[in-house]
Each structure stands twice: as structure tokens, then as C-alpha cells.
VOPA-934703 format. One line per field, with one value per residue (C-alpha): x, y, z; residue in one letter; residue number from 1. Coordinates in nm, 4 decimals. Layout:
# residues N
c1 = (X/...)
c2 = (Y/...)
c3 = (Z/...)
res = (a/...)
n = (NUM/...)
This chain:
# residues 203
c1 = (9.0932/9.4738/9.5711/9.3976/9.4888/9.4849/9.5750/9.5453/9.7496/9.7616/9.7752/9.4658/9.4272/9.1956/8.8312/8.7578/8.9456/8.6990/8.8890/8.8948/8.6611/8.9157/9.1881/9.2385/9.2793/9.5028/9.7507/10.0729/10.1209/9.7617/9.7804/10.0878/9.9358/9.6113/9.8040/10.0084/9.6892/9.5459/9.8600/9.8483/9.4780/9.5099/9.8003/9.6118/9.3285/9.5653/9.5488/9.8477/9.8262/9.9407/10.0030/9.9028/9.9331/10.3069/10.3522/10.1795/9.8768/9.6535/9.8201/9.6532/9.6253/9.2741/9.1539/9.1303/9.1759/9.4826/9.6132/9.9775/10.1282/10.3840/10.5311/10.8477/11.1150/11.0543/10.6780/10.7279/10.9639/10.7995/10.4323/10.3654/10.6169/10.6065/10.2781/10.3984/10.7244/10.5414/10.3421/10.6536/10.8259/10.5133/10.5530/10.3278/10.3739/10.3252/10.3467/10.1403/10.3056/10.0670/10.0006/10.0403/10.3273/10.5443/10.7223/10.7141/10.8117/10.5610/10.6022/10.6745/10.9662/11.0857/11.4129/11.4746/11.1418/11.1123/11.4729/11.6690/11.4013/11.1706/11.4157/11.7498/11.6766/11.3692/11.4874/11.1580/11.2050/10.8388/10.6368/10.5993/10.2909/10.1783/9.8371/9.5763/9.7459/9.9995/10.2908/10.1154/10.0027/10.3629/10.2774/9.9734/10.1867/10.4136/10.7100/10.7605/10.6487/10.6062/10.4800/10.8220/10.9853/10.7280/10.8196/11.1916/11.1509/10.9185/11.1063/11.4392/11.2798/11.1967/10.8222/10.7698/10.4135/10.2237/9.8533/9.6126/9.8354/10.0440/10.3868/10.5736/10.4281/10.4789/10.8217/11.0305/11.1682/11.2725/11.4273/11.6299/11.7487/11.8614/12.0458/11.8302/11.6987/11.9209/11.7941/11.8853/11.6400/11.3612/11.4747/11.4619/11.1000/11.0095/11.1590/10.9536/10.6293/10.6942/10.7832/10.4586/10.2604/10.4393/10.3597/9.9955/9.9792/9.9052/10.1433)
c2 = (8.3929/8.3975/8.1154/7.8079/7.6020/7.2771/7.0009/6.8186/6.5007/6.3756/5.9971/5.8804/5.5269/5.5807/5.6365/5.7943/6.1085/6.3818/6.5026/6.1714/6.3096/6.5799/6.3280/6.1319/5.8044/5.5635/5.4810/5.6824/5.6530/5.7481/6.0478/6.1719/6.1237/6.2938/6.5759/6.6375/6.6481/6.9098/7.1226/7.1006/7.1813/7.4862/7.6204/7.5647/7.7707/8.0487/7.9758/7.9255/7.6365/7.5242/7.1578/7.0625/6.9603/6.8998/6.6473/6.3289/6.5194/6.2331/5.9982/6.1609/5.9020/5.7566/5.9770/6.2763/6.6189/6.8071/6.4857/6.3827/6.1597/5.8882/5.7629/5.5596/5.7007/5.4180/5.4766/5.8530/5.8312/5.5415/5.6283/5.9736/6.2048/6.0950/6.2694/6.6041/6.5652/6.4766/6.8004/7.0058/6.8553/6.9270/7.2952/7.3657/7.7314/7.7019/7.4398/7.4535/7.3237/7.1312/7.1937/6.8372/6.6908/6.4568/6.2084/6.4486/6.7675/7.0225/7.0413/7.4150/7.3413/7.0446/7.1494/6.8031/6.8176/7.1826/7.2801/6.9626/6.7726/7.0312/7.3116/7.1380/6.7831/6.8658/7.2128/7.3891/7.7669/7.8701/8.0105/7.7954/7.9047/7.7703/7.6147/7.7996/7.9281/7.6448/7.8627/7.9546/7.5927/7.5059/7.6448/7.4198/7.1240/7.2013/7.2503/7.6241/7.8650/8.2039/8.3536/8.5128/8.1697/8.0513/8.3326/8.2623/7.8887/7.9105/8.1810/8.0044/7.6890/7.8940/7.9255/8.2350/8.3278/8.2784/8.2130/8.3554/8.3834/8.6984/8.6091/8.7377/9.0865/9.1325/8.9789/8.9538/9.3108/9.2472/8.9096/9.0611/9.3398/9.0809/8.8786/8.5706/8.5944/8.7121/8.9989/8.7935/8.5242/8.7853/8.9103/8.5562/8.5090/8.8539/8.7692/8.4501/8.6292/8.9125/8.6638/8.4767/8.8015/8.8877/8.5410/8.5886/8.9182/9.1250/9.4014)
c3 = (4.9476/4.9196/5.1589/5.2969/5.6033/5.4085/5.3336/5.6637/5.6242/5.9820/5.9866/6.1751/6.3092/6.6061/6.5031/6.8424/6.7427/6.6551/6.3494/6.1647/5.8990/5.8143/5.7317/5.4109/5.5967/5.7828/5.5064/5.4981/5.1215/5.0375/5.2719/5.0876/4.7418/4.8410/5.0084/4.6939/4.4874/4.7258/4.6856/4.3064/4.3022/4.5254/4.3215/3.9977/4.1458/4.2508/4.6235/4.8523/5.0976/5.4403/5.5257/5.8802/6.1608/6.1881/6.3313/6.4458/6.5717/6.4595/6.7081/7.0098/7.2870/7.3328/7.0474/7.2818/7.1260/7.2576/7.4137/7.4123/7.1438/7.2054/6.8782/6.8338/6.6038/6.3572/6.3408/6.3203/6.0234/5.8426/5.8858/6.0310/5.8607/5.4925/5.4021/5.5388/5.3506/5.0291/5.0537/5.1258/4.8223/4.6152/4.7011/5.0002/5.0896/5.4658/5.7389/6.0577/6.3737/6.5974/6.9667/7.0901/7.2837/7.0794/7.3022/7.5962/7.4113/7.2752/6.8980/6.9092/7.1403/6.9345/6.7671/6.6190/6.4377/6.3363/6.2696/6.2038/6.0108/5.8498/5.7797/5.7331/5.6155/5.4046/5.3037/5.3800/5.3642/5.3648/5.6527/5.9638/6.1580/6.4932/6.5390/6.7464/7.0651/7.0360/7.1472/7.4710/7.5164/7.6104/7.9553/7.9910/7.8881/8.1864/7.9555/8.0188/8.2918/8.1236/7.8002/7.7505/7.7578/7.5048/7.2665/7.3017/7.2479/6.9491/6.7560/6.8119/6.6692/6.3575/6.4111/6.1966/6.2937/6.6184/6.5748/6.8328/7.1427/7.1806/7.3144/7.0084/7.0002/7.3743/7.4265/7.1076/7.1274/7.4879/7.4029/7.1184/7.3496/7.6047/7.3402/7.3933/7.0364/6.7525/6.5401/6.2328/6.3450/6.3415/6.0008/5.8626/5.9714/5.8412/5.5022/5.4796/5.5665/5.3199/5.0448/5.1128/5.0869/4.7641/4.6274/4.7237/4.5356/4.8447/4.7358)
res = (v/q/v/t/f/s/p/m/v/d/l/v/r/d/p/r/w/g/r/v/m/e/s/t/g/e/d/a/y/l/n/g/e/m/g/k/a/f/v/r/g/y/h/k/g/g/i/l/c/c/v/k/h/f/a/a/y/g/a/a/e/a/g/k/e/y/n/t/t/d/v/s/e/r/n/l/k/e/y/y/l/p/a/y/r/a/c/v/e/e/g/a/d/m/v/m/s/s/f/n/l/l/n/g/v/p/v/n/g/h/k/d/l/l/v/d/t/l/r/k/e/w/g/f/d/g/v/l/i/s/d/y/a/a/v/k/e/m/i/r/h/g/y/l/e/t/l/k/e/c/a/e/t/a/i/n/n/q/v/d/m/e/m/m/s/s/s/y/i/h/y/l/p/e/l/v/g/e/g/r/v/k/e/g/r/i/d/e/s/l/r/r/v/l/e/l/k/q/k/a/g/l/f)
n = (1/2/3/4/5/6/7/8/9/10/11/12/13/14/15/16/17/18/19/20/21/22/23/24/25/26/27/28/29/30/31/32/33/34/35/36/37/38/39/40/41/42/43/44/45/46/47/48/49/50/51/52/53/54/55/56/57/58/59/60/61/62/63/64/65/66/67/68/69/70/71/72/73/74/75/76/77/78/79/80/81/82/83/84/85/86/87/88/89/90/91/92/93/94/95/96/97/98/99/100/101/102/103/104/105/106/107/108/109/110/111/112/113/114/115/116/117/118/119/120/121/122/123/124/125/126/127/128/129/130/131/132/133/134/135/136/137/138/139/140/141/142/143/144/145/146/147/148/149/150/151/152/153/154/155/156/157/158/159/160/161/162/163/164/165/166/167/168/169/170/171/172/173/174/175/176/177/178/179/180/181/182/183/184/185/186/187/188/189/190/191/192/193/194/195/196/197/198/199/200/201/202/203)
């Protein structure tokens, strides 16, 4: 095993949610401290790690899986984001973007969250991978109409790897040719993936 999809530091305050047992609790500070300990432990054991699910996935309305989340800016910054940030600062190698809506916008289409907060404010330059079919889920959310639009939106929000759905492999060459995605944006994601593989000893 080279990489694990852990730690999961989603803040959970609704016991109806089916993934409560995967979380470390309902306290933002404790989640961050436990998350950092996971990161240190994995690295000590020679395993790279991926903090998930970014962000606010645990706030699903009525505890329903895949449901939307509606979180005020104050609650998001004071309670939901700190544990993810703590893990990033501890050296988490990857971040997994969640497939929920956050205040009406699918996370993989959320520039403020993925680019402005994660990349620029927090300085995360590791691999950002989507959750299971989360890029394609933007269609089901009613946010986009086509798989091609999903590819364009996700890659331009610096989602480096698409898990399960196949918009990247089918449409990125076409989008680059049309000038809707810069070749340098592809190169940047490629660099991150190759650096991760190098770090994992896969070469």
C-alpha cells in the first residue's frame, strides 16, 4: 500500500448520517488534532495519505448521504474548515474534493473553496482528487449539462485527478485544442501526480 484515502475529518453533528462512525467527532479542534495524528502515523509507516472530504461533507441536510449542505461563511470557517487545514499543514499528500453541494455550488465547481482557499490561502500544492464520480455528479446537481462542461470546470478549479467518472480522458484534449483549458493547467496537474508517484517510490 502506497497511499490511503484517510484521514476523514468531516465535522459530523447529525447522528442520522450513515458515515458518523468514520469521523472523529463533532468538535472542530479534536478533529484537527486527530487528523494530524493520522497524518503523522501514516508517514511514519511509509504511507502517503489523503485528507477528505473537502469540504463540509458531514453537514449533509437531514443526515442524507449525497444531500446538499448549507453552511454559513462563519460556521464554515470557524468549525468545518479548520480540521482540513490542520491536516494540510501537517503535510497531507492529497486532498479529496467531496461531491456535495456547498451553498448551492458543487464542490468541484467551487473556485472560492478549491483555488482561493485550498491552493492560494493554504498553499496546498499536492494532488487534489475528486471523490467517487464527483466530477460527473455536477450534472445530477443541475449545475452543468454535459460531461465536457464537467471536465472543463473541474480541471480549471485545479482538480488534478478524476475518480471513477471519465470526463477528463474523453474531453481534456478537445478542451485544450479549443482554448477552454490551458495546456499549462494540464502540465501543472501532471507535475503534481508525477511528484506524488516519485514520493511513493513508484519509479
